[in-house]
N, C-alpha and C positions, 0 to 999 in steps of 0.2 A: 369704287373695290376693288382689291387684285387680289391675284389668289397666292394662298394661305394667309392672307391678310387677315389680324385676328384686332380684338379690342374697341371695331367697330360697331354703331347701334345699330341693328336693320331693324324697322318698324313695318309694321303691318296694321291696316287700319278694319275693326269690325263693322265701325260702321252702325254700332247700336251704343246705350250706353249698360257694360255688361259688369259694372263695381260691383255687382251682388256675386257675381262668382267667385269662387272658392277654389280655382285652376286656373290660369293659362299659358297659351304654347304659342310657339311659329311653327310652322311648316316651312322647312328650304327644298327648293324640288332643284336640284340641273336639270337640263334638258338630260342630256347622261346620267343616270342613274338614283339611284335610289331618294325618296323623301326621306329627311332629313326633320326630325322631329326634338325641339328643344323648349325646355320652359323655358316661360316669358313673362316679363313682369305689367303690371296695370299704366299706364302711359295717365299722366295726372293734370296734366299740364295743356292748355292747348298751344298746341305746335303748327306749321306751317310747311307741308310738304311736299315738294315742287312747284303746283300752283293752288291747293288744297290748300284749308285748312282742317285739319285734325282735333275733337275737342277732345274732352277731357275723360277718359273715363270710356273712351270710342275705341283706344289702338293700344297694342301691346308693344311693349319694346324687348329688343334681345342682343346679350353684348356677345360679339362673335368669339367663340371661343379656336382656339388652337388646330386648326387641321377639317374646320367643317368646312372655308369655304373649298374649298381642293380640286375644282374646274376650271378651266377657266372659259367664259358664254355666258350664255342667259341662262338666267334663272329664273323659278317664282318662287313669291313667299307667300302665306296666307297665315291672320294673326284666327285663336282660335278660343273661348271661356267656355267653359261645365262648370254646373254646377249639379246640385244634386237632383234640380227642376227641370231642369233645360240645358242645353248647350246652344252654341252662339261661332258660324262658322263668316269671315270675312269673303268676299272674293279674293280669286287669285290676283298678282299684280305682279310684274316682269321688274327684273332689274340685272346689270351686265357685272359680273366678273372679270377682271382684265387680268390678261397674261404678266 
């Protein structure tokens, strides 16, 4: 992805079935700057991301909005799912935003 690019999908793996949750979010954090937390949707089909297969109902997706990727460099991302009885957070993973 490129700086200030929008319309692309960013996915974050939670690693367990979170289909019973009622709220999904993604945290995006540049090396320099504040964490951006955005609403996300649940991924409902199996996908291949890099060299891993992510299972349906175990990851979230976010369509990047204009102005969100405002820094070039290393970023990290994490998916979150919330329900009335529990929360599930994925591990952080890294991606690069190009200038």
